[in-house]
C-alpha positions in Angstrom: -7.5 -22.1 37.0 -5.1 -22.4 34.0 -1.4 -22.5 34.7 1.1 -20.5 32.8 2.4 -23.6 31.1 -1.1 -24.6 30.0 -1.9 -21.1 28.7 1.3 -21.2 26.7 0.3 -24.6 25.3 -3.2 -23.4 24.4 -1.8 -20.2 22.8 0.9 -22.2 20.9 -1.8 -24.7 19.7 -4.0 -21.9 18.6 -1.2 -20.3 16.7 -0.4 -23.6 15.0 -4.0 -24.2 14.1 -4.4 -20.7 12.6 -1.0 -20.9 10.9 -1.8 -24.3 9.4 -5.2 -23.1 8.2 -3.8 -20.0 6.6 -1.0 -21.8 4.8 -3.2 -24.8 3.7 -4.3 -23.3 0.4 -0.7 -22.6 -0.6 0.4 -26.1 0.5 -2.4 -27.6 -1.5 -1.4 -25.6 -4.6 2.2 -26.6 -4.3 1.9 -30.3 -3.5 -1.4 -31.5 -5.1 -1.3 -31.9 -8.9 -5.1 -31.9 -9.3 -5.3 -28.5 -7.4 -2.5 -27.3 -9.7 -4.3 -28.4 -12.8 -7.6 -27.0 -11.9 -6.1 -23.8 -10.6 -4.2 -23.3 -13.9 -7.4 -23.9 -16.0 -9.4 -21.6 -13.7 -6.7 -18.9 -13.8 -6.5 -19.1 -17.6 -10.3 -18.7 -17.9 -10.3 -15.8 -15.4 -7.4 -14.3 -17.3 -9.2 -14.6 -20.6 -12.2 -13.0 -19.1 -10.1 -10.0 -18.0 -8.4 -9.8 -21.3 -11.8 -9.4 -22.9 -12.9 -6.9 -20.3 -9.7 -4.9 -20.5 -9.8 -4.6 -24.3 -13.6 -4.4 -24.8 -13.8 -0.6 -24.9 -10.7 -0.4 -27.2 -12.4 -2.8 -29.6 -15.5 -0.6 -29.9 -13.5 2.6 -30.2 -10.7 1.5 -32.5 -12.2 -1.3 -34.6 -15.8 -0.1 -34.8 -15.3 3.7 -34.6 -17.6 4.2 -31.6 -17.1 7.3 -29.5 -15.7 7.1 -26.0 -18.4 7.2 -23.4 -20.3 10.4 -24.0 -21.2 10.9 -20.3 -17.6 10.8 -19.1 -16.4 13.0 -22.0 -19.1 15.6 -21.4 -18.4 15.8 -17.7 -14.7 16.0 -18.4 -15.1 18.8 -20.9 -17.5 20.7 -18.6 -14.7 20.7 -16.0 -12.1 22.1 -18.4 -10.8 18.7 -19.7 -10.0 17.4 -16.2 -11.2 13.9 -15.5 -12.4 13.0 -12.0 -13.2 9.6 -10.5 -16.8 10.7 -9.8 -17.5 11.0 -13.5 -17.7 7.2 -13.6 -20.7 7.1 -11.2 -23.4 7.9 -13.8 -22.3 4.9 -15.8 -23.0 2.7 -12.8 -26.7 3.5 -12.8 -27.8 1.3 -15.6 -26.3 -1.7 -13.8 -27.9 -0.6 -10.6 -31.2 -0.8 -12.3 -30.6 -3.9 -14.5 -29.1 -6.2 -11.8 -32.1 -6.0 -9.4 -34.6 -6.2 -12.3 -32.9 -9.3 -13.5 -32.9 -10.8 -10.0 -36.7 -10.1 -9.7 -37.3 -11.8 -13.0 -35.1 -14.7 -12.0 -36.8 -15.1 -8.6 -40.3 -14.7 -10.0 -39.8 -17.1 -12.8 -38.2 -19.7 -10.5 -40.8 -19.4 -7.8 -43.7 -19.7 -10.3 -42.0 -22.5 -12.3 -42.0 -20.6 -15.6 -40.1 -21.9 -18.5 -36.4 -22.3 -17.9 -35.6 -19.7 -20.6 -37.2 -17.0 -18.5 -35.0 -17.9 -15.5 -32.0 -17.8 -17.8 -33.1 -14.4 -19.2 -33.3 -13.1 -15.6 -29.8 -14.3 -15.0 -28.6 -12.8 -18.3 -30.0 -9.4 -17.3 -28.6 -9.7 -13.8 -25.1 -10.6 -14.9 -25.1 -8.0 -17.6 -26.2 -5.4 -15.1 -23.5 -6.5 -12.6 -20.9 -6.4 -15.3 -21.7 -2.9 -16.7 -21.9 -1.6 -13.1 -18.6 -3.3 -12.3 -16.5 -1.8 -15.0 -17.0 1.9 -14.0 -16.7 0.9 -10.4 -13.2 -0.5 -11.1 -12.4 2.6 -13.1 -13.5 4.8 -10.2 -11.2 2.9 -7.8 -8.3 3.2 -10.2 -8.8 6.9 -10.8 -9.3 7.6 -7.1 -6.0 5.9 -6.1 -3.7 6.4 -9.1 -0.5 5.8 -7.0 -1.9 2.7 -5.4 -4.3 1.3 -8.1 -3.1 -2.3 -7.7 -3.6 -2.2 -3.9 -6.9 -0.5 -4.1 -8.3 -3.0 -6.7 -6.8 -5.9 -4.6 -8.6 -4.6 -1.5 -12.0 -4.5 -3.4 -11.3 -7.9 -4.9 -10.6 -9.3 -1.4 -14.0 -8.3 -0.1 -15.7 -9.4 -3.3 -14.0 -12.8 -3.0 -15.0 -13.2 0.6 -18.6 -12.6 -0.3 -18.3 -15.1 -3.2 -17.0 -17.6 -0.6 -19.6 -16.9 2.2 -22.8 -16.3 0.3 -23.0 -19.9 -1.1 -22.6 -21.2 2.5 -26.0 -19.8 3.5 -27.8 -19.8 0.1 -29.2 -23.3 0.2 -30.7 -22.7 3.7 -32.1 -19.3 2.6 -33.7 -20.7 -0.5 -35.1 -23.6 1.5 -36.6 -21.3 4.0 -37.8 -18.5 1.7 -38.2 -20.1 -1.7 -36.6 -18.8 -4.8 -38.9 -15.8 -5.1 -38.2 -14.2 -1.8 -34.7 -15.6 -1.6 
């Protein structure tokens, strides 16, 4: 039997533990110079990546005179010049094919101990596929929630970041149990 005072102490302790755990990243960022330095460098790198991604299409259209994506434009014209979020979906398909193909090449090459360049080519194909699928995915989210685009992209980024955090936790055990090919 737990008394009311003990239950209050347990609940208070739990709240303190959760509160401390949730605020720890912010406290580390505020009070630890090495975390500040690494965070700034990482943030700048990530920011530069997104500068490139945000201006990549403009570079091709303006500087190189390439047409805006033909698939999106054709679908938009067919609908009477009205763009819809769903018009981004066909542009996700190449990435949906390339990413798994690159992973298969990566896994096969690693499992059979092929030359390291084959493993790297597999990762190049995978990351290229993920990237070209990711851009229209973000465009779809932005077009689907025009009044709340920041919140919608933040929500998708949250889940993506959680997966980036959790997958490496089980990856070593998975590769140990299954090998690189099946893993």
